[in-house]
PDB file of N, CA, C and O in Angstrom:
ATOM      1  N   MET A   1      29.304  -7.474   2.060  1.00  0.00           N
ATOM      2  CA  MET A   1      27.602  -7.088   2.926  1.00  0.00           C
ATOM      3  C   MET A   1      26.792  -8.197   2.872  1.00  0.00           C
ATOM      4  O   MET A   1      27.155  -9.150   2.182  1.00  0.00           O
ATOM      5  N   SER A   2      25.263  -8.256   3.773  1.00  0.00           N
ATOM      6  CA  SER A   2      24.708  -9.392   3.704  1.00  0.00           C
ATOM      7  C   SER A   2      24.297  -9.389   2.703  1.00  0.00           C
ATOM      8  O   SER A   2      24.749  -8.448   2.050  1.00  0.00           O
ATOM      9  N   ASP A   3      23.362 -10.216   1.980  1.00  0.00           N
ATOM     10  CA  ASP A   3      22.148 -10.282   0.551  1.00  0.00           C
ATOM     11  C   ASP A   3      20.605 -10.092   1.890  1.00  0.00           C
ATOM     12  O   ASP A   3      19.467  -9.783   1.540  1.00  0.00           O
ATOM     13  N   ARG A   4      21.041 -10.388   3.419  1.00  0.00           N
ATOM     14  CA  ARG A   4      19.772 -10.799   3.511  1.00  0.00           C
ATOM     15  C   ARG A   4      19.920  -9.644   4.791  1.00  0.00           C
ATOM     16  O   ARG A   4      20.980  -9.053   4.998  1.00  0.00           O
ATOM     17  N   PHE A   5      18.131  -9.333   5.968  1.00  0.00           N
ATOM     18  CA  PHE A   5      17.930  -8.503   6.302  1.00  0.00           C
ATOM     19  C   PHE A   5      17.610  -9.379   7.677  1.00  0.00           C
ATOM     20  O   PHE A   5      16.821 -10.323   7.639  1.00  0.00           O
ATOM     21  N   TYR A   6      18.276  -8.991   8.863  1.00  0.00           N
ATOM     22  CA  TYR A   6      18.469  -9.224   9.796  1.00  0.00           C
ATOM     23  C   TYR A   6      17.657  -8.521  11.408  1.00  0.00           C
ATOM     24  O   TYR A   6      18.394  -8.100  12.299  1.00  0.00           O
ATOM     25  N   PRO A   7      16.591  -8.501  11.518  1.00  0.00           N
ATOM     26  CA  PRO A   7      16.488  -7.411  12.082  1.00  0.00           C
ATOM     27  C   PRO A   7      16.756  -7.074  13.546  1.00  0.00           C
ATOM     28  O   PRO A   7      16.224  -7.877  14.313  1.00  0.00           O
ATOM     29  N   ALA A   8      17.368  -6.200  14.065  1.00  0.00           N
ATOM     30  CA  ALA A   8      17.517  -6.544  15.722  1.00  0.00           C
ATOM     31  C   ALA A   8      16.095  -6.662  16.409  1.00  0.00           C
ATOM     32  O   ALA A   8      15.085  -6.059  16.047  1.00  0.00           O
ATOM     33  N   ALA A   9      16.231  -7.816  17.781  1.00  0.00           N
ATOM     34  CA  ALA A   9      15.195  -8.119  18.537  1.00  0.00           C
ATOM     35  C   ALA A   9      14.591  -6.657  19.247  1.00  0.00           C
ATOM     36  O   ALA A   9      15.118  -5.549  19.354  1.00  0.00           O
ATOM     37  N   TYR A  10      13.407  -7.111  19.627  1.00  0.00           N
ATOM     38  CA  TYR A  10      12.131  -6.050  19.994  1.00  0.00           C
ATOM     39  C   TYR A  10      12.081  -6.150  21.106  1.00  0.00           C
ATOM     40  O   TYR A  10      11.637  -7.022  21.852  1.00  0.00           O
ATOM     41  N   THR A  11      12.571  -5.186  21.258  1.00  0.00           N
ATOM     42  CA  THR A  11      12.760  -5.492  23.315  1.00  0.00           C
ATOM     43  C   THR A  11      11.587  -5.096  24.083  1.00  0.00           C
ATOM     44  O   THR A  11      11.231  -5.633  25.132  1.00  0.00           O
ATOM     45  N   GLU A  12      10.804  -3.783  23.291  1.00  0.00           N
ATOM     46  CA  GLU A  12       9.518  -3.091  23.823  1.00  0.00           C
ATOM     47  C   GLU A  12       8.243  -3.745  23.750  1.00  0.00           C
ATOM     48  O   GLU A  12       7.888  -4.168  22.650  1.00  0.00           O
ATOM     49  N   ILE A  13       7.263  -3.941  25.063  1.00  0.00           N
ATOM     50  CA  ILE A  13       6.339  -3.991  25.145  1.00  0.00           C
ATOM     51  C   ILE A  13       5.821  -3.373  25.365  1.00  0.00           C
ATOM     52  O   ILE A  13       5.999  -2.909  26.491  1.00  0.00           O
ATOM     53  N   ILE A  14       4.882  -2.880  24.647  1.00  0.00           N
ATOM     54  CA  ILE A  14       3.892  -1.687  24.985  1.00  0.00           C
ATOM     55  C   ILE A  14       1.908  -2.258  25.248  1.00  0.00           C
ATOM     56  O   ILE A  14       0.971  -2.311  24.451  1.00  0.00           O
ATOM     57  N   PRO A  15       1.995  -2.516  26.443  1.00  0.00           N
ATOM     58  CA  PRO A  15       0.366  -2.950  27.195  1.00  0.00           C
ATOM     59  C   PRO A  15      -0.689  -2.700  26.216  1.00  0.00           C
ATOM     60  O   PRO A  15      -1.565  -3.561  26.285  1.00  0.00           O
ATOM     61  N   GLN A  16      -0.894  -1.815  25.337  1.00  0.00           N
ATOM     62  CA  GLN A  16      -1.936  -1.358  25.008  1.00  0.00           C
ATOM     63  C   GLN A  16      -2.169  -0.506  23.878  1.00  0.00           C
ATOM     64  O   GLN A  16      -1.405   0.454  23.772  1.00  0.00           O
ATOM     65  N   GLY A  17      -2.857  -0.620  23.210  1.00  0.00           N
ATOM     66  CA  GLY A  17      -2.438   1.012  22.240  1.00  0.00           C
ATOM     67  C   GLY A  17      -3.462   0.971  20.876  1.00  0.00           C
ATOM     68  O   GLY A  17      -4.429   0.209  20.847  1.00  0.00           O
ATOM     69  N   GLU A  18      -3.259   1.523  20.197  1.00  0.00           N
ATOM     70  CA  GLU A  18      -4.164   1.587  19.183  1.00  0.00           C
ATOM     71  C   GLU A  18      -3.690   2.238  17.669  1.00  0.00           C
ATOM     72  O   GLU A  18      -3.429   3.429  17.840  1.00  0.00           O
ATOM     73  N   VAL A  19      -3.494   1.817  16.210  1.00  0.00           N
ATOM     74  CA  VAL A  19      -2.815   2.472  15.348  1.00  0.00           C
ATOM     75  C   VAL A  19      -4.715   2.732  14.438  1.00  0.00           C
ATOM     76  O   VAL A  19      -5.781   2.121  14.352  1.00  0.00           O
ATOM     77  N   CYS A  20      -4.096   4.021  13.965  1.00  0.00           N
ATOM     78  CA  CYS A  20      -5.289   4.215  12.691  1.00  0.00           C
ATOM     79  C   CYS A  20      -4.376   4.677  11.240  1.00  0.00           C
ATOM     80  O   CYS A  20      -3.281   5.203  11.046  1.00  0.00           O
ATOM     81  N   TRP A  21      -5.299   4.250  10.522  1.00  0.00           N
ATOM     82  CA  TRP A  21      -4.748   4.426   8.946  1.00  0.00           C
ATOM     83  C   TRP A  21      -6.015   4.880   8.218  1.00  0.00           C
ATOM     84  O   TRP A  21      -7.163   4.440   8.275  1.00  0.00           O
ATOM     85  N   GLN A  22      -5.518   5.809   7.572  1.00  0.00           N
ATOM     86  CA  GLN A  22      -7.134   6.026   6.426  1.00  0.00           C
ATOM     87  C   GLN A  22      -6.346   6.720   5.261  1.00  0.00           C
ATOM     88  O   GLN A  22      -5.419   7.528   5.218  1.00  0.00           O
ATOM     89  N   ALA A  23      -7.273   5.919   4.140  1.00  0.00           N
ATOM     90  CA  ALA A  23      -6.885   6.131   2.755  1.00  0.00           C
ATOM     91  C   ALA A  23      -7.659   6.469   2.069  1.00  0.00           C
ATOM     92  O   ALA A  23      -8.709   5.915   2.395  1.00  0.00           O
ATOM     93  N   PRO A  24      -7.901   7.583   0.605  1.00  0.00           N
ATOM     94  CA  PRO A  24      -8.653   8.140  -0.048  1.00  0.00           C
ATOM     95  C   PRO A  24      -8.909   6.274  -1.025  1.00  0.00           C
ATOM     96  O   PRO A  24      -8.331   5.234  -1.340  1.00  0.00           O
ATOM     97  N   SER A  25     -10.158   6.983  -1.082  1.00  0.00           N
ATOM     98  CA  SER A  25     -10.683   5.636  -2.766  1.00  0.00           C
ATOM     99  C   SER A  25     -10.045   5.678  -3.311  1.00  0.00           C
ATOM    100  O   SER A  25      -9.027   6.198  -2.854  1.00  0.00           O
ATOM    101  N   ASN A  26      -9.992   5.216  -4.719  1.00  0.00           N
ATOM    102  CA  ASN A  26      -9.329   5.452  -6.221  1.00  0.00           C
ATOM    103  C   ASN A  26      -9.625   4.276  -7.495  1.00  0.00           C
ATOM    104  O   ASN A  26      -9.106   3.246  -7.926  1.00  0.00           O
ATOM    105  N   ILE A  27     -10.531   4.949  -7.710  1.00  0.00           N
ATOM    106  CA  ILE A  27     -11.069   4.303  -8.608  1.00  0.00           C
ATOM    107  C   ILE A  27     -10.597   4.424 -10.241  1.00  0.00           C
ATOM    108  O   ILE A  27     -10.555   5.512 -10.816  1.00  0.00           O
ATOM    109  N   ALA A  28     -10.370   3.582 -10.669  1.00  0.00           N
ATOM    110  CA  ALA A  28      -9.382   2.582 -12.336  1.00  0.00           C
ATOM    111  C   ALA A  28     -10.644   2.980 -13.039  1.00  0.00           C
ATOM    112  O   ALA A  28     -11.681   2.451 -12.637  1.00  0.00           O
ATOM    113  N   LEU A  29     -10.725   4.031 -14.260  1.00  0.00           N
ATOM    114  CA  LEU A  29     -11.240   4.445 -14.885  1.00  0.00           C
ATOM    115  C   LEU A  29     -11.048   3.271 -16.054  1.00  0.00           C
ATOM    116  O   LEU A  29     -12.041   2.699 -16.504  1.00  0.00           O
ATOM    117  N   ILE A  30      -9.562   2.918 -16.564  1.00  0.00           N
ATOM    118  CA  ILE A  30      -9.060   2.450 -18.022  1.00  0.00           C
ATOM    119  C   ILE A  30      -8.107   2.026 -17.164  1.00  0.00           C
ATOM    120  O   ILE A  30      -7.421   2.817 -16.516  1.00  0.00           O
ATOM    121  N   LYS A  31      -7.954   0.338 -17.068  1.00  0.00           N
ATOM    122  CA  LYS A  31      -6.529  -0.308 -16.112  1.00  0.00           C
ATOM    123  C   LYS A  31      -6.472  -0.581 -17.321  1.00  0.00           C
ATOM    124  O   LYS A  31      -7.441  -0.424 -18.064  1.00  0.00           O
ATOM    125  N   TYR A  32      -5.176  -1.093 -17.767  1.00  0.00           N
ATOM    126  CA  TYR A  32      -3.441  -1.132 -18.720  1.00  0.00           C
ATOM    127  C   TYR A  32      -4.165  -2.826 -18.596  1.00  0.00           C
ATOM    128  O   TYR A  32      -4.901  -3.026 -17.630  1.00  0.00           O
ATOM    129  N   TRP A  33      -3.953  -3.821 -19.456  1.00  0.00           N
ATOM    130  CA  TRP A  33      -3.576  -4.824 -19.630  1.00  0.00           C
ATOM    131  C   TRP A  33      -2.767  -6.035 -20.024  1.00  0.00           C
ATOM    132  O   TRP A  33      -2.861  -6.713 -21.047  1.00  0.00           O
ATOM    133  N   GLY A  34      -1.822  -6.182 -18.830  1.00  0.00           N
ATOM    134  CA  GLY A  34      -0.969  -7.083 -19.489  1.00  0.00           C
ATOM    135  C   GLY A  34       0.283  -6.110 -19.426  1.00  0.00           C
ATOM    136  O   GLY A  34       0.139  -4.903 -19.237  1.00  0.00           O
ATOM    137  N   LYS A  35       1.692  -6.794 -19.621  1.00  0.00           N
ATOM    138  CA  LYS A  35       2.561  -6.098 -19.466  1.00  0.00           C
ATOM    139  C   LYS A  35       3.866  -6.901 -20.248  1.00  0.00           C
ATOM    140  O   LYS A  35       4.073  -8.099 -20.444  1.00  0.00           O
ATOM    141  N   LYS A  36       4.757  -5.491 -20.652  1.00  0.00           N
ATOM    142  CA  LYS A  36       5.825  -6.019 -21.275  1.00  0.00           C
ATOM    143  C   LYS A  36       7.357  -6.671 -20.988  1.00  0.00           C
ATOM    144  O   LYS A  36       7.432  -7.168 -19.864  1.00  0.00           O
ATOM    145  N   GLU A  37       8.067  -6.724 -21.452  1.00  0.00           N
ATOM    146  CA  GLU A  37      10.065  -7.538 -21.044  1.00  0.00           C
ATOM    147  C   GLU A  37       9.820  -6.100 -19.768  1.00  0.00           C
ATOM    148  O   GLU A  37       9.266  -5.009 -19.899  1.00  0.00           O
ATOM    149  N   VAL A  38      10.593  -6.814 -18.459  1.00  0.00           N
ATOM    150  CA  VAL A  38      10.811  -5.672 -17.216  1.00  0.00           C
ATOM    151  C   VAL A  38       9.171  -5.005 -16.499  1.00  0.00           C
ATOM    152  O   VAL A  38       9.201  -4.012 -15.772  1.00  0.00           O
ATOM    153  N   GLN A  39       8.067  -5.594 -16.779  1.00  0.00           N
ATOM    154  CA  GLN A  39       7.073  -5.605 -15.913  1.00  0.00           C
ATOM    155  C   GLN A  39       6.706  -3.947 -16.227  1.00  0.00           C
ATOM    156  O   GLN A  39       6.445  -3.138 -15.336  1.00  0.00           O
ATOM    157  N   ILE A  40       6.753  -3.586 -17.910  1.00  0.00           N
ATOM    158  CA  ILE A  40       6.290  -2.218 -18.054  1.00  0.00           C
ATOM    159  C   ILE A  40       5.534  -2.373 -18.570  1.00  0.00           C
ATOM    160  O   ILE A  40       5.617  -3.123 -19.543  1.00  0.00           O
ATOM    161  N   PRO A  41       4.045  -1.603 -18.145  1.00  0.00           N
ATOM    162  CA  PRO A  41       2.583  -1.655 -18.929  1.00  0.00           C
ATOM    163  C   PRO A  41       2.781  -1.348 -20.357  1.00  0.00           C
ATOM    164  O   PRO A  41       3.450  -0.559 -21.024  1.00  0.00           O
ATOM    165  N   ARG A  42       1.762  -2.473 -20.591  1.00  0.00           N
ATOM    166  CA  ARG A  42       1.350  -2.339 -21.986  1.00  0.00           C
ATOM    167  C   ARG A  42       0.689  -1.278 -22.507  1.00  0.00           C
ATOM    168  O   ARG A  42       1.131  -0.931 -23.602  1.00  0.00           O
ATOM    169  N   ASN A  43      -0.031  -0.779 -22.178  1.00  0.00           N
ATOM    170  CA  ASN A  43      -0.571   0.745 -22.558  1.00  0.00           C
ATOM    171  C   ASN A  43      -1.276   1.071 -20.615  1.00  0.00           C
ATOM    172  O   ASN A  43      -1.439   0.327 -19.648  1.00  0.00           O
ATOM    173  N   PRO A  44      -1.548   2.858 -20.916  1.00  0.00           N
ATOM    174  CA  PRO A  44      -1.780   3.000 -20.106  1.00  0.00           C
ATOM    175  C   PRO A  44      -2.493   3.353 -19.039  1.00  0.00           C
ATOM    176  O   PRO A  44      -2.781   4.431 -19.560  1.00  0.00           O
ATOM    177  N   SER A  45      -3.134   3.420 -17.823  1.00  0.00           N
ATOM    178  CA  SER A  45      -3.977   3.398 -17.318  1.00  0.00           C
ATOM    179  C   SER A  45      -4.577   4.798 -16.644  1.00  0.00           C
ATOM    180  O   SER A  45      -3.653   5.567 -16.378  1.00  0.00           O
ATOM    181  N   LEU A  46      -6.090   5.401 -16.248  1.00  0.00           N
ATOM    182  CA  LEU A  46      -6.323   6.485 -16.015  1.00  0.00           C
ATOM    183  C   LEU A  46      -7.478   6.028 -14.778  1.00  0.00           C
ATOM    184  O   LEU A  46      -8.413   5.243 -14.625  1.00  0.00           O
ATOM    185  N   SER A  47      -6.816   6.958 -14.116  1.00  0.00           N
ATOM    186  CA  SER A  47      -8.164   6.418 -12.646  1.00  0.00           C
ATOM    187  C   SER A  47      -8.070   8.191 -12.072  1.00  0.00           C
ATOM    188  O   SER A  47      -7.665   9.162 -12.711  1.00  0.00           O
ATOM    189  N   PHE A  48      -8.639   8.129 -10.566  1.00  0.00           N
ATOM    190  CA  PHE A  48      -9.227   9.027 -10.132  1.00  0.00           C
ATOM    191  C   PHE A  48      -8.924   8.660  -8.619  1.00  0.00           C
ATOM    192  O   PHE A  48      -8.674   7.571  -8.103  1.00  0.00           O
ATOM    193  N   THR A  49      -9.046  10.147  -7.991  1.00  0.00           N
ATOM    194  CA  THR A  49      -8.699  10.075  -6.255  1.00  0.00           C
ATOM    195  C   THR A  49     -10.401  10.622  -5.698  1.00  0.00           C
ATOM    196  O   THR A  49     -10.986  11.662  -6.002  1.00  0.00           O
ATOM    197  N   LEU A  50     -10.786   9.682  -4.952  1.00  0.00           N
ATOM    198  CA  LEU A  50     -12.110  10.115  -4.499  1.00  0.00           C
ATOM    199  C   LEU A  50     -11.600  10.703  -3.114  1.00  0.00           C
ATOM    200  O   LEU A  50     -11.629   9.781  -2.299  1.00  0.00           O
ATOM    201  N   THR A  51     -11.169  11.810  -2.561  1.00  0.00           N
ATOM    202  CA  THR A  51     -10.794  12.371  -1.538  1.00  0.00           C
ATOM    203  C   THR A  51     -12.088  12.412  -0.386  1.00  0.00           C
ATOM    204  O   THR A  51     -11.982  12.172   0.817  1.00  0.00           O
ATOM    205  N   ALA A  52     -12.953  12.675  -0.904  1.00  0.00           N
ATOM    206  CA  ALA A  52     -14.054  12.685   0.302  1.00  0.00           C
ATOM    207  C   ALA A  52     -14.417  10.671   0.539  1.00  0.00           C
ATOM    208  O   ALA A  52     -15.139  10.509   1.523  1.00  0.00           O
ATOM    209  N   CYS A  53     -14.197   9.881   0.127  1.00  0.00           N
ATOM    210  CA  CYS A  53     -14.913   8.392   0.507  1.00  0.00           C
ATOM    211  C   CYS A  53     -13.237   7.537   0.388  1.00  0.00           C
ATOM    212  O   CYS A  53     -12.311   7.434  -0.417  1.00  0.00           O
ATOM    213  N   ALA A  54     -13.651   7.023   1.870  1.00  0.00           N
ATOM    214  CA  ALA A  54     -12.089   6.544   2.265  1.00  0.00           C
ATOM    215  C   ALA A  54     -12.159   5.413   3.285  1.00  0.00           C
ATOM    216  O   ALA A  54     -13.188   5.141   3.904  1.00  0.00           O
ATOM    217  N   THR A  55     -11.018   4.785   3.417  1.00  0.00           N
ATOM    218  CA  THR A  55     -11.084   3.363   3.794  1.00  0.00           C
ATOM    219  C   THR A  55     -10.572   3.308   5.298  1.00  0.00           C
ATOM    220  O   THR A  55      -9.373   3.057   5.176  1.00  0.00           O
ATOM    221  N   ARG A  56     -10.839   3.405   6.557  1.00  0.00           N
ATOM    222  CA  ARG A  56      -9.914   3.692   7.801  1.00  0.00           C
ATOM    223  C   ARG A  56      -9.381   2.474   8.315  1.00  0.00           C
ATOM    224  O   ARG A  56     -10.321   1.800   8.737  1.00  0.00           O
ATOM    225  N   THR A  57      -8.890   2.212   8.384  1.00  0.00           N
ATOM    226  CA  THR A  57      -8.275   0.706   9.193  1.00  0.00           C
ATOM    227  C   THR A  57      -8.191   1.259  10.573  1.00  0.00           C
ATOM    228  O   THR A  57      -7.963   2.457  10.746  1.00  0.00           O
ATOM    229  N   ILE A  58      -8.430   0.133  11.914  1.00  0.00           N
ATOM    230  CA  ILE A  58      -7.796   0.645  13.273  1.00  0.00           C
ATOM    231  C   ILE A  58      -7.366  -0.882  13.318  1.00  0.00           C
ATOM    232  O   ILE A  58      -7.785  -1.783  12.592  1.00  0.00           O
ATOM    233  N   VAL A  59      -6.298  -0.973  14.489  1.00  0.00           N
ATOM    234  CA  VAL A  59      -5.791  -1.862  15.505  1.00  0.00           C
ATOM    235  C   VAL A  59      -5.462  -1.594  16.717  1.00  0.00           C
ATOM    236  O   VAL A  59      -4.554  -0.985  17.282  1.00  0.00           O
ATOM    237  N   GLN A  60      -6.797  -2.432  17.133  1.00  0.00           N
ATOM    238  CA  GLN A  60      -6.494  -2.200  18.963  1.00  0.00           C
ATOM    239  C   GLN A  60      -5.842  -3.830  19.067  1.00  0.00           C
ATOM    240  O   GLN A  60      -5.442  -4.267  20.146  1.00  0.00           O
TER     241      GLN A  60
END
């Protein structure tokens, strides 16, 4: 098995279109500082999600 990813050739051409994605905002009240071994946070963080406030990205 190969350790590398080889994507298949992309042959379909889409003449025009639009892609849209929306994600809610997340506010960190307490952000962890630093990391221990194997990328484990030194202390927990606390955050909340604002479902009514979102970021929307559109690519045309």
